[in-house]
C-alpha positions in Angstrom: -85.3 204.1 -72.0 -86.8 201.2 -73.5 -85.0 199.0 -71.1 -85.1 200.0 -67.4 -82.5 198.1 -65.0 -83.4 197.9 -61.6 -80.5 197.3 -59.2 -80.2 194.5 -57.6 -76.9 194.3 -56.2 -74.3 196.9 -56.2 -70.6 196.4 -54.8 -70.2 199.8 -54.0 -73.2 200.1 -52.0 -74.1 196.3 -50.5 -70.7 195.5 -49.8 -67.4 198.3 -49.5 -69.5 200.1 -46.5 -69.7 196.4 -44.7 -66.3 195.7 -45.6 -65.3 199.6 -44.1 -66.9 198.7 -41.4 -65.0 195.6 -40.7 -61.7 196.9 -41.2 -62.8 199.6 -38.9 -63.6 196.9 -35.7 -60.6 195.5 -36.7 -58.3 198.4 -36.6 -59.8 199.6 -33.1 -59.3 196.4 -31.7 -55.3 195.8 -32.5 -56.3 193.1 -35.3 -53.8 192.5 -38.1 -54.1 190.6 -41.6 -55.9 187.3 -42.1 -60.1 189.1 -42.1 -61.7 191.1 -44.0 -59.7 193.8 -43.6 -58.2 196.1 -46.2 -56.5 199.5 -47.5 -58.7 202.0 -49.1 -56.2 201.8 -52.2 -56.8 197.8 -52.1 -60.6 198.4 -52.7 -60.2 198.2 -56.8 -59.3 195.0 -56.5 -63.1 194.4 -55.2 -64.9 192.0 -57.8 -67.8 189.6 -58.5 -66.7 186.0 -59.1 -69.7 184.0 -59.7 -73.6 184.3 -59.3 -75.2 180.7 -57.3 -78.8 180.0 -58.4 -80.3 181.0 -55.2 -79.5 184.2 -56.2 -76.2 184.6 -53.4 -73.4 186.6 -55.1 -69.3 185.5 -54.2 -66.9 188.4 -54.1 -63.4 188.7 -53.8 -60.4 191.1 -52.9 -57.3 191.4 -52.1 -56.1 192.6 -48.5 -52.8 195.2 -48.5 -50.6 191.9 -47.7 -51.6 190.5 -51.1 -54.3 187.7 -49.5 -57.2 186.6 -51.5 -60.3 187.3 -49.7 -63.8 185.8 -50.8 -66.9 187.0 -49.3 -70.6 185.9 -49.6 -73.8 188.5 -50.4 -77.0 186.9 -48.9 -79.9 188.0 -51.7 -82.5 187.3 -49.4 -80.8 188.8 -45.8 -78.7 191.5 -47.8 -76.1 190.5 -45.1 -72.2 189.9 -46.0 -70.7 187.2 -44.9 -66.9 186.1 -44.6 -66.3 182.7 -46.4 -62.2 182.1 -46.6 -59.2 183.7 -47.0 -56.1 182.5 -48.6 -52.8 183.5 -47.3 -51.0 183.7 -50.3 -50.5 186.2 -53.5 -52.4 184.6 -55.9 -54.8 185.2 -58.6 -58.5 183.9 -58.7 -59.9 181.7 -61.7 -63.2 180.5 -60.6 -64.8 179.6 -57.4 -67.9 178.2 -56.4 -69.8 177.4 -52.9 -72.3 174.9 -52.1 -76.1 175.4 -51.2 -75.0 174.9 -47.1 -72.2 177.1 -47.4 -69.9 174.2 -45.9 -67.7 173.7 -49.0 -65.9 176.5 -51.2 -64.3 175.5 -54.6 -61.9 177.9 -55.8 -59.2 177.8 -58.7 -56.4 179.9 -58.5 -52.9 181.1 -60.2 -49.7 182.4 -59.5 -50.4 186.1 -59.5 -48.9 188.6 -62.1 -45.8 189.5 -62.0 -43.9 192.6 -61.5 -44.0 195.4 -63.7 -47.0 194.1 -65.9 -49.7 196.2 -65.0 -53.0 196.0 -65.9 -51.9 192.7 -67.7 -51.9 189.1 -66.2 -49.6 186.5 -67.2 -50.9 183.1 -66.6 -49.0 181.0 -63.7 -47.2 177.3 -64.9 -49.7 175.9 -62.4 -53.4 176.3 -61.7 -54.8 174.9 -58.6 -58.1 173.9 -58.1 -58.9 173.8 -54.2 -62.0 172.2 -52.4 -62.0 173.9 -48.6 -64.1 172.9 -45.5 -65.4 176.3 -44.2 -68.1 175.1 -42.0 -66.3 175.6 -40.1 -62.6 176.4 -41.7 -60.7 173.5 -41.9 -59.3 171.0 -44.5 -58.2 171.8 -47.8 -58.1 169.2 -50.6 -56.3 169.9 -53.9 -58.6 168.7 -56.7 -56.3 169.4 -59.8 -52.7 170.8 -60.0 -52.2 171.4 -63.8 -50.8 174.1 -66.5 -54.5 174.4 -68.0 -56.7 177.1 -66.6 -59.9 175.2 -64.6 -63.4 176.6 -63.6 -65.6 175.4 -61.0 -69.3 175.3 -60.4 -71.3 173.9 -57.7 -74.7 172.2 -58.4 -77.6 173.5 -56.3 -80.6 171.1 -56.5 -84.1 172.2 -56.2 -84.8 170.5 -52.2 -84.6 173.2 -49.7 -85.6 171.6 -46.5 -82.7 170.0 -45.7 -79.0 169.5 -45.9 -77.8 166.7 -48.8 -75.4 164.3 -47.6 -73.9 164.8 -50.7 -72.8 167.4 -52.8 -71.5 167.8 -56.9 -69.1 169.5 -58.2 -68.6 170.9 -62.0 -64.9 171.0 -63.0 -64.8 172.8 -66.5 -61.2 172.6 -67.9 -59.4 174.2 -70.2 -58.7 171.3 -72.3 -62.1 170.8 -73.4 -63.9 168.5 -71.0 -66.1 168.8 -68.1 -67.0 166.3 -65.4 -68.4 165.9 -62.4 -67.3 165.1 -58.4 -69.5 163.8 -56.0 -68.6 164.9 -52.6 -70.1 163.3 -49.5 -70.1 165.3 -46.5 -70.8 164.0 -42.6 -71.0 165.9 -39.6 -68.8 165.6 -36.9 -68.4 167.3 -33.0 -71.7 169.0 -33.6 -72.3 171.4 -36.7 -68.8 170.8 -37.8 -68.9 169.6 -41.8 -66.4 167.7 -43.6 -65.5 165.6 -46.4 -66.2 162.0 -45.6 -64.8 160.7 -48.8 -62.1 162.8 -49.1 -59.2 160.4 -50.1 -61.3 159.2 -53.3 -63.9 161.2 -55.0 -65.7 159.7 -57.8 -65.2 161.5 -60.7 -67.7 161.4 -64.2 -67.4 162.8 -67.2 -70.0 164.5 -68.4 -68.7 166.0 -71.8 -65.4 166.5 -73.9 -63.8 168.1 -77.6 -66.2 171.5 -76.8 -65.5 174.7 -78.1 -68.3 176.8 -76.3 -70.6 175.8 -73.2 -73.1 178.1 -71.2 -74.1 177.4 -67.9 -77.4 178.1 -67.2 -77.3 178.7 -63.3 -81.2 178.9 -62.7 -82.4 175.8 -64.7 -79.6 173.8 -63.7 -78.8 172.8 -67.9 -75.4 173.4 -69.7 -75.2 174.1 -73.0 -72.0 173.4 -75.3 -71.2 173.0 -78.9 -68.7 170.2 -80.2 -67.5 170.2 -83.4 -68.1 166.8 -85.4 -67.0 166.6 -88.9 -65.8 170.2 -88.8 -70.1 171.0 -88.0 -71.1 172.5 -84.8 -73.4 170.6 -82.8 -75.4 172.1 -80.2 -76.3 169.7 -77.1 -77.9 170.4 -73.7 -77.4 168.3 -70.5 -79.9 168.6 -67.4 -78.6 167.9 -64.1 -80.9 167.0 -61.5 -81.2 166.7 -57.6 -79.8 163.7 -57.3 -76.0 162.8 -59.1 -78.8 162.1 -61.9 -77.9 164.1 -65.5 -79.5 163.3 -69.0 -78.5 164.6 -72.6 -81.9 166.5 -73.5 -81.1 167.3 -77.4 -79.0 167.6 -80.0 -79.2 170.5 -82.7 -76.9 171.1 -85.8 -75.8 174.9 -85.8 -74.4 176.5 -89.1 -72.3 178.7 -87.5 -68.3 179.3 -87.7 -66.4 178.4 -84.5 -62.5 176.7 -84.7 -61.4 174.2 -83.3 -58.8 176.0 -81.5 -60.9 178.5 -79.9 -62.7 178.5 -76.5 -65.3 180.6 -75.2 -67.4 180.0 -71.2 -70.2 181.7 -70.9 -72.1 182.8 -67.4 -69.0 180.6 -65.5 -67.7 183.7 -63.7 -66.0 186.3 -64.6 -62.4 185.7 -66.2 -60.2 188.8 -66.2 -57.2 186.1 -67.7 -58.6 186.5 -71.1 -57.8 189.4 -73.0 -61.5 191.5 -73.5 -60.1 193.2 -76.3 -59.8 189.8 -78.1 -62.7 188.6 -76.9 -64.8 191.2 -78.5 -63.5 190.2 -81.4 -64.4 186.6 -81.2 -68.0 185.6 -82.3 -70.2 186.0 -79.5 -73.0 182.8 -78.8 -75.4 182.7 -76.4 -78.2 180.1 -75.3 -81.7 181.7 -73.9 -85.0 179.9 -73.2 -88.3 180.9 -71.2 -91.2 179.5 -69.8 -93.0 179.1 -72.8 -90.7 176.5 -74.3 -88.9 178.5 -76.4 -85.5 177.9 -77.4 -83.3 180.5 -79.2 -79.4 180.7 -80.1 -78.1 184.0 -80.9 -75.1 184.5 -82.9 -72.9 187.2 -84.1 -69.4 186.6 -86.3 -66.4 188.6 -85.9 -66.7 192.2 -87.3 -65.4 192.5 -90.9 -66.8 195.9 -91.3 -67.1 198.8 -89.5 -70.3 199.7 -92.1 -73.0 197.8 -91.4 -73.2 194.1 -88.5 -74.5 190.9 -89.0 -76.2 188.9 -86.5 -78.6 185.7 -86.4 -81.2 184.8 -84.0 -82.1 180.4 -84.3 -85.5 180.2 -83.2 -85.7 176.5 -82.9 -88.9 176.9 -80.9 -90.3 177.6 -84.6 -88.5 175.6 -86.5 -86.5 178.8 -88.8 -83.7 181.1 -88.1 -83.5 185.1 -88.9 -80.3 186.8 -90.2 -80.3 190.5 -89.4 -78.0 193.0 -90.8 -78.0 196.4 -89.1 -76.6 199.5 -90.9 -73.9 201.3 -88.4 -74.3 204.7 -90.0 -71.1 206.9 -90.2 -67.9 204.7 -91.5 -65.7 206.7 -88.9 -68.4 205.5 -86.3 -66.2 202.5 -85.6 -68.0 199.7 -83.3 -65.3 199.5 -79.9 -67.6 197.6 -78.0 -68.9 194.0 -78.9 -72.1 193.2 -79.2 -74.7 192.3 -76.3 -77.6 189.8 -76.6 -80.4 190.1 -72.9 -83.4 187.9 -72.3 -86.3 189.5 -71.4 -88.6 186.9 -71.1 -91.3 187.3 -73.9 -88.0 189.5 -75.9 -84.6 188.8 -76.9 -82.5 192.1 -76.9 -79.9 192.7 -79.4 -77.3 195.9 -78.1 -74.7 197.5 -79.8 -73.4 200.5 -77.3 -73.6 203.8 -79.7 -75.4 202.3 -82.4 -78.5 200.7 -82.3 -81.3 198.6 -80.2 -82.9 195.6 -81.2 -85.6 194.5 -79.0 -86.8 190.6 -80.9 -90.4 189.1 -80.2 -89.4 185.4 -79.6 -93.0 184.3 -79.4 -94.3 186.0 -82.8 -91.2 186.3 -84.8 -92.4 185.8 -88.2 -93.2 189.2 -89.1 -90.4 191.5 -88.6 -93.1 194.5 -87.7 -93.3 192.9 -84.4 -90.2 193.5 -83.2 -88.6 196.7 -82.5 -85.2 198.2 -84.1 -84.1 201.6 -82.4 -81.1 203.6 -84.2 -79.8 206.9 -84.9 -80.3 208.7 -81.5 -79.0 209.7 -78.2 -81.1 207.8 -76.1 -80.0 204.6 -77.8 -76.3 205.1 -77.3 -76.7 205.9 -73.5 -79.2 202.8 -73.2 -77.0 200.6 -71.2 -73.8 200.8 -69.8 -70.9 200.3 -72.2 -69.0 197.6 -69.8 -69.1 194.4 -70.8 -72.6 192.7 -69.7 -73.5 189.2 -69.2 -77.2 188.2 -69.3 -78.0 185.5 -66.7 -81.0 183.5 -66.0 -84.7 185.5 -65.4 -83.9 188.6 -66.8 -81.0 189.4 -64.8 -77.8 191.2 -66.1 -74.5 191.2 -64.5 -72.3 194.2 -65.3 -69.0 192.9 -64.8 -67.1 196.3 -64.9 -68.7 198.1 -61.8 -70.1 195.1 -60.1 -73.6 195.4 -60.3 -76.2 193.0 -60.8 -79.5 194.7 -62.6 -83.1 192.8 -63.3 -83.4 194.0 -67.0 -87.5 195.2 -67.8 -89.2 196.8 -70.5 -89.7 200.4 -69.6 -93.2 200.7 -69.9 -93.9 204.3 -69.0 -91.1 204.9 -72.0 -92.4 203.0 -74.5 -95.9 204.6 -74.5 -93.9 208.1 -74.1 -92.4 206.7 -77.7 -95.8 205.0 -78.8 -97.1 208.6 -78.8 -94.3 210.4 -80.6 -93.2 207.5 -83.6 -94.4 208.4 -87.1 -93.4 204.8 -88.2 -95.8 202.2 -88.9 -93.6 199.3 -87.7 -92.5 200.9 -84.3 -96.5 201.6 -83.4 -97.1 198.1 -84.2 -94.2 196.7 -82.2 -94.6 199.1 -79.5 -98.3 198.1 -79.1 -97.0 195.1 -78.7 -94.0 195.7 -76.3 -96.6 197.7 -74.1 -99.4 195.1 -73.6 -96.6 192.2 -73.1 -95.7 194.5 -69.9 -98.9 193.1 -68.5 -98.9 195.7 -65.0 -101.8 197.8 -64.9 -103.5 196.4 -67.6 -106.9 198.7 -67.1 -104.8 201.6 -67.1 -102.6 201.0 -69.8 -105.5 200.1 -71.8 -107.1 203.5 -71.2 -103.6 205.4 -72.2 -103.8 203.1 -75.2 -107.5 203.6 -76.4 -106.4 207.5 -75.7 -103.9 207.4 -78.5 -105.8 205.5 -81.0 -108.6 208.3 -80.6 -105.5 211.0 -81.0 -104.3 208.7 -84.0 -106.9 207.0 -85.4 -106.3 208.2 -89.5 -102.6 208.2 -88.8 -102.0 204.9 -89.5 -102.0 203.3 -92.9 -100.4 199.8 -92.8 -102.9 198.3 -90.4 -105.9 198.9 -88.5 -105.1 200.4 -84.9 -108.7 199.2 -83.4 -108.7 195.9 -85.1 -104.5 195.2 -83.9 -105.3 196.7 -80.3 -108.3 194.8 -80.0 -106.8 191.2 -80.7 -103.6 192.0 -79.2 -105.0 192.9 -76.0 -107.4 190.3 -75.7 -104.9 187.6 -76.3 -102.0 189.0 -73.4 -105.1 189.2 -71.3 -105.6 185.2 -71.5 -102.3 183.7 -72.7 -100.5 183.5 -69.1 -102.9 181.3 -67.9 -101.8 178.4 -70.1 -99.3 177.3 -72.4 -100.0 176.7 -75.9 -101.8 179.6 -76.3 -99.8 181.5 -78.7 -100.7 178.8 -81.4 -104.4 178.5 -80.6 -105.7 182.3 -80.3 -104.8 185.3 -82.8 -101.8 187.0 -81.8 -102.3 189.9 -84.6 -104.6 191.2 -86.8 -101.8 191.0 -89.4 -100.9 188.1 -91.6 -97.9 189.9 -93.8 -95.6 192.7 -93.6 -93.9 193.6 -96.8 -92.8 197.1 -95.8 -89.3 197.7 -95.4 -87.6 198.8 -91.6 -85.5 201.3 -92.1 -81.4 200.4 -91.2 -82.3 196.8 -91.1 -82.8 193.4 -93.2 -83.4 190.4 -92.9 -83.3 186.7 -94.2 -85.3 184.1 -93.4 -84.4 180.2 -93.3 -85.5 176.9 -91.7 -83.6 175.2 -89.7 -83.2 171.4 -88.6 -84.8 171.1 -85.8 -83.4 169.6 -82.4 -83.5 166.0 -82.2 -84.6 165.2 -78.3 -82.7 162.4 -77.0 -85.2 161.8 -73.7 -88.7 160.7 -74.4 -90.5 161.5 -71.1 -90.6 165.5 -70.2 -91.7 167.6 -67.9 -91.6 171.4 -66.8 -89.9 173.4 -69.8 -89.1 170.2 -71.5 -92.1 169.1 -72.3 -93.5 172.4 -73.2 -90.5 172.6 -75.4 -91.2 169.2 -77.0 -94.3 170.4 -77.9 -93.3 173.3 -79.9 -91.2 170.8 -81.8 -94.0 168.9 -82.7 -96.2 172.1 -83.5 -93.6 173.0 -86.1 -93.2 169.2 -87.7 -96.9 168.2 -88.0 -99.0 171.1 -87.6 -99.3 172.7 -90.5 -101.8 174.8 -91.6 -101.6 177.0 -88.6 -104.1 176.1 -85.7 -105.1 179.5 -84.8 -109.0 179.9 -84.0 -110.4 182.1 -87.1 -114.0 182.7 -87.0 -114.6 181.5 -90.2 -116.9 179.1 -89.0 -118.7 180.9 -86.7 -119.6 183.4 -90.0 -121.1 180.9 -91.7 -123.5 179.2 -88.8 -124.1 182.9 -88.2 -125.5 183.8 -92.2 -127.0 180.3 -91.6 -129.3 181.3 -88.6 -130.2 184.9 -90.0 -131.2 183.3 -93.4 -133.1 180.9 -91.6 -134.7 183.3 -89.5 -135.9 185.5 -92.4 -137.3 182.4 -94.3 -139.4 181.5 -91.3 -137.5 178.4 -90.7 -136.8 177.5 -87.2 -133.4 175.5 -86.1 -133.5 173.5 -83.0 -135.0 175.1 -80.1 -132.5 173.8 -77.8 -129.7 174.3 -80.2 -130.6 178.0 -80.3 -131.2 178.3 -76.5 -127.8 177.0 -75.9 -126.4 179.6 -78.1 -128.1 182.5 -76.4 -127.0 180.9 -73.3 -124.0 181.1 -74.0 -124.0 185.2 -74.8 -125.5 185.8 -71.3 -122.9 184.2 -69.5 -120.5 186.5 -71.7 -122.5 189.8 -70.8 -122.6 188.3 -67.0 -119.4 187.8 -67.0 -118.5 191.4 -68.8 -120.8 193.1 -65.9 -119.2 191.1 -63.0 -116.1 192.4 -64.3 -116.8 196.1 -65.2 -118.6 197.9 -61.9 -118.0 201.1 -62.9 -121.6 202.5 -64.3 -121.5 203.2 -68.6 -122.0 206.3 -70.1 -122.9 204.8 -73.3 -126.5 203.7 -73.7 -125.6 199.8 -74.3 -126.6 196.6 -73.4 -130.1 198.0 -73.0 -131.4 195.9 -75.5 -131.9 192.2 -76.6 -130.3 192.5 -80.5 -130.2 188.7 -81.0 -128.5 189.3 -83.7 -125.2 190.0 -82.1 -126.5 188.0 -79.2 -126.8 184.6 -81.5 -122.8 186.1 -83.1 -121.6 185.8 -79.3 -123.1 182.7 -78.6 -121.6 181.2 -81.7 -117.9 182.4 -81.2 -117.8 181.2 -77.5 -119.4 177.6 -78.7 -116.8 177.3 -81.2 -113.9 178.5 -79.5 -114.5 176.3 -76.4 -114.7 173.0 -79.4 -111.2 174.5 -80.7 -109.4 175.0 -77.3 -110.8 171.5 -75.7 -109.5 169.7 -79.1 -106.0 171.5 -78.8 -105.2 171.9 -74.8 -104.9 168.2 -73.9 -104.7 167.5 -69.8 -106.7 171.3 -69.0 -109.5 171.1 -67.1 -113.0 171.4 -69.1 -114.4 173.9 -66.6 -111.1 176.3 -67.1 -111.5 176.3 -70.6 -114.9 177.5 -70.4 -114.2 180.3 -68.5 -111.1 181.2 -70.4 -113.2 181.0 -73.2 -115.8 183.5 -71.3 -113.1 185.8 -70.5 -111.6 186.2 -74.2 -115.0 187.0 -75.7 -115.5 189.1 -72.9 -112.9 191.3 -73.3 -112.7 191.4 -76.8 -116.7 192.9 -75.9 -115.1 195.3 -73.1 -112.4 196.9 -75.4 -114.8 197.9 -77.9 -116.9 199.4 -74.9 -113.7 201.2 -73.3 -112.8 202.6 -76.8 -116.7 203.8 -76.9 -116.9 205.0 -73.4 -113.5 207.2 -73.7 -115.0 208.8 -77.1 -118.2 209.5 -75.2 -116.5 211.1 -72.3 -113.8 212.9 -74.1 -116.5 214.8 -76.0 -119.0 214.7 -73.1 -122.1 213.3 -74.4 -125.4 212.8 -72.5 -128.2 210.7 -73.1 -130.5 213.5 -74.9 -128.4 212.5 -78.1 -130.9 209.4 -78.5 -133.3 211.9 -79.0 -134.2 212.6 -82.5 -135.2 216.3 -82.2 -132.5 217.8 -82.2 -129.6 218.9 -84.2 -126.2 217.1 -84.2 -123.3 218.3 -82.7 -119.4 218.3 -83.4 -119.0 215.6 -80.6 -121.4 213.8 -82.0 -119.8 213.6 -85.4 -116.6 212.6 -83.8 -118.1 209.4 -81.8 -120.2 208.2 -84.8 -116.9 208.7 -86.9 -115.2 206.6 -83.6 -117.9 203.9 -84.0 -117.9 203.9 -87.8 -114.3 202.8 -87.4 -114.8 200.2 -84.5 -117.4 198.5 -86.9 -115.3 197.9 -89.9 -112.3 196.8 -87.6 -114.8 194.4 -86.3 -116.9 193.3 -89.6 -113.6 192.2 -91.4 -112.6 190.3 -88.1 -116.6 189.1 -87.7 -116.2 189.7 -84.1 -119.3 190.7 -82.0 -120.5 193.9 -81.2 -122.2 195.1 -77.5 -125.9 194.8 -78.0 -127.1 198.1 -78.7 -124.2 199.4 -80.4 -125.9 199.5 -84.0 -129.2 201.1 -82.8 -126.8 204.1 -81.2 -124.7 203.9 -84.4 -128.1 204.4 -86.8 -129.3 207.0 -84.8 -125.8 209.3 -84.8 -126.0 208.5 -88.4 -129.6 209.9 -88.4 -128.3 213.2 -86.7 -125.1 213.7 -88.3 -125.5 212.5 -91.9 -127.4 214.1 -94.8 -129.9 212.1 -96.1 -128.3 211.0 -99.8 -125.4 210.0 -97.3 -127.5 208.7 -94.5 -129.5 206.2 -97.6 -125.7 205.7 -98.9 -124.5 204.3 -95.4 -127.7 202.2 -95.0 -127.8 200.7 -98.3 -123.9 199.5 -97.6 -124.2 197.9 -94.8 -122.6 200.6 -92.7 -125.8 201.5 -90.5 -127.9 198.8 -89.6 -131.7 199.4 -89.0 -132.7 197.7 -85.8 -136.2 197.8 -84.5 -135.0 199.8 -81.8 -133.4 203.0 -83.4 -136.4 203.1 -86.1 -138.9 202.8 -83.4 -137.5 205.4 -81.7 -137.2 207.6 -84.7 -141.0 207.2 -85.8 -141.9 208.8 -82.4 -139.9 211.1 -82.1 -140.0 212.9 -86.2 -142.8 215.2 -86.7 -144.2 214.8 -90.0 -142.6 217.5 -91.6 -141.8 217.7 -95.5 -138.0 216.6 -94.3 -138.3 214.5 -91.8 -141.6 212.7 -94.1 -138.7 211.8 -96.6 -136.3 210.5 -94.2 -138.8 208.1 -92.6 -140.3 206.8 -96.2 -136.9 206.4 -96.8 -135.9 204.3 -94.4 -139.0 202.2 -94.2 -138.5 200.8 -97.5 -135.2 199.8 -96.0 -136.7 197.7 -93.8 -137.3 193.7 -93.8 -141.1 192.8 -94.6 -141.8 191.9 -91.3 -140.2 194.5 -89.1 -141.4 197.3 -91.8 -145.4 195.8 -91.2 -145.0 196.4 -87.1 -143.1 200.5 -87.7 -145.9 201.3 -90.2 -148.7 200.8 -87.6 -146.5 203.6 -85.5 -146.9 206.2 -88.2 -150.1 208.1 -88.4 -149.6 208.7 -92.2 -151.1 208.0 -95.5 -147.8 206.6 -96.6 -148.3 204.2 -94.0 -151.6 202.8 -94.4 -150.5 202.6 -98.5 -148.0 200.3 -97.2 -150.1 199.0 -94.8 -153.4 198.1 -97.5 -150.5 197.3 -99.6 -149.6 194.4 -97.8 -153.1 193.1 -96.6 -153.9 193.2 -100.2 -151.2 191.3 -101.1 -151.3 188.6 -98.0 -155.0 188.3 -99.6 -154.5 187.5 -103.2 -151.3 185.8 -102.4 -153.8 182.5 -102.2 -156.2 183.6 -104.5 -158.5 180.9 -106.6 -160.6 182.2 -109.1 -164.4 180.8 -108.2 -168.1 181.7 -109.1 -168.9 184.7 -107.9 -172.1 185.1 -105.9 -174.4 188.7 -106.7 -175.8 188.4 -103.1 -173.1 191.0 -101.9 -174.1 194.5 -100.5 -172.3 196.3 -103.6 -174.1 200.0 -101.4 -171.1 200.8 -99.4 -168.4 200.0 -101.9 -169.5 201.3 -104.8 -167.4 204.1 -106.8 -167.7 204.8 -110.2 -164.5 203.1 -111.4 -165.9 199.6 -112.6 -162.7 197.3 -112.2 -162.1 199.0 -108.8 -165.8 197.8 -107.9 -165.2 194.5 -109.0 -161.3 194.2 -107.4 -163.0 195.2 -104.0 -166.0 192.7 -104.7 -162.9 189.6 -104.6 -161.2 191.3 -101.8 -164.8 191.1 -99.5 -165.2 188.0 -100.6 -162.1 186.5 -99.6 -161.9 188.3 -96.3 -165.7 187.1 -95.7 -164.8 183.4 -96.7 -162.1 183.2 -93.7 -162.3 186.3 -91.3 -160.3 184.5 -88.7 -157.5 184.1 -91.3 -157.8 187.4 -93.0 -158.2 189.6 -90.3 -157.1 193.8 -91.3 -154.8 194.8 -88.6 -153.4 198.3 -88.2 -157.1 199.9 -89.1 -156.9 202.6 -87.1 -154.3 203.7 -89.4 -155.7 203.2 -92.9 -157.7 206.3 -94.7 -160.2 204.6 -96.7 -160.4 207.3 -99.0 -156.7 207.8 -99.5 -156.6 204.1 -100.4 -159.6 204.3 -102.8 -157.6 207.1 -104.6 -154.3 205.4 -104.4 -155.8 202.2 -106.4 -157.4 203.9 -108.4 -154.4 205.8 -109.5 -152.5 202.5 -109.4 -154.8 200.8 -111.9 -154.9 203.6 -114.3 -151.1 203.9 -114.3 -151.2 200.2 -115.0 -153.9 200.1 -118.0 -152.0 203.4 -119.8 -155.1 205.4 -119.1 
């Protein structure tokens, strides 16, 4: 299953055994009713009423006399506690207890009439009561009306000491919400009583709403009112004191009836017909710690063939409307759609039909979200009873009384990644797995194994590119907010391929209007996201275009013999040293591959430039983050890029059991070497298009394997097209390892003529061969003649040592000798040991003959 439901609470396991033990104790003591004693056939009345902010769960059941029992399960201590018993046959609408467990608020109606099994008939009067329960004492009637009332105590962040005042929300079916302020005092020791019971101050919070949702974790109230037939979403934030603020207003393009009324997360209301609720539009609001704000909406079903639902990503400034095909016409929708919050994702689930995992941090491309349909695993993924998504990825199954913590099932997603054939699913699963963030090293090893087995099986995107970018992103993303705007999340910018079973329409939506001017915590992040949508066009993602230009400029200057500021270049190379040190400090295992064993200044320059550019980019846009932290984040990010490349190469090296002797040229290539060469070529393709640095020594190893594995014409084709880079280390090893057979001479000569002039001159001195002598001589003559000015010649030269029968050559030798003798220090001839004088003479004569056409 893509989702793993970890049970946090189960009425049958955490409450029922305690109730039976209490009953047994009462029976043994000969006690009567009034306590938590029930008969076996009354256990079916046991149900969850509410989940408070601190995780405590309030439940209720009826004893054999019809009395209502209220109990509390302490989430921290895993202990049960009897709160209160109403000795009347009533039906509970809602219940809440304050943080100190000294006050209980409950809303009740008269019980169902005889003869109406499993169908509730509301009473003509609803009582809302406030009870002192520490110890059990007075009962105060808060409301006595014909409409239903729901109750909810506010839970402030303050946890250290009891508060002198409690705050209670009353939510009326008559479409208003008010807050009661209840002062308490201690009498006779620990006895807690209501201080102002004669008159409880009330404050109107909201009115004329048609939908409301309570966020118990963040103490927020979302509600929708209809203004001129247009839905407006509002949010109220409650604080530790009696203060509350309207945080924002956002217009919604959803269809809600003024006559309708629906509450979300105010406890379980079994007085409403669940079949009617399933036909009611489903709407809920989800937020997370990154400042996201999503509204999920599904209208009434009007077709058995397809279903439409919308997700409004307010923090991104757009919404998406999805239409999912339901398959067979006779496959009726018997249950309502369920929206679940899963941190960086929102799950949309229709039992028996589909499961859609929506990426809310990066919703732009549909390929980053996972859509599953048409198999039994999807059908049986979650319970079919009504589910309610609470804060913090908590899911409450009202029917069974179970509270779950919903997590992405990393092992299942990995297995699915291995088996799926669709590129869109591979891409979505890769990001889902990486977002889980558990045991990243082991996870990366498994993904690399999958990549090596499927390197050519993906056509819509580059597997290595996507893995490197996504894994590097997730390695640093949790460290600070706004990273999703500043660092690339994916190698893809567009996606045009259709996803089977689903279509979508994307529309811009009006942004929420913030109603306050000072922000903290979540609200600061949400406001930052909204400001980014308003003003940050184009996107602020860091790209390597500046790095590319600067790197090419530095390399060009180096080839021309120009020098940039020594301090500037030294700073860049120091950045590279820090990256490599950071990488080595994190990776304590010895490397199998011969990387980081040479300077490779070009790659070090690229590394250092990337650090410099990324640091400047983050310093510009990450306000309020220390410079040292940003510098470390940059080092970690660039180190991670390099480490992932090393991991891919290490895994391939280990898989094919290669040994250090592959670095020698005087042996035949194996199939294993060819496989590693292929992987290295794919790594090079992936990094070149993104302009990412490679570990020093990569090009040397790649070239050595290329010489082993490729025929000469293919090898030269790879070199000429920039796939293989001729490093001085690789060519030096080639000149020393290969003997001068005819085949090897061709290889050596073909490579030497492709080297840059300065490198070529160095390498020629290592090869004791007429060809290298020819090249050295040509270069020396070229150097002599570059600044030659014709002057009257001296006839006093000793010509005997240079005399040959061909007079033009005699004259040419005289000129060269004269130039050399005019400035011996400047024109000293290097590499004399490898020069065959006779060969030079013959070569020069032949060359002159060809030029004269003789």
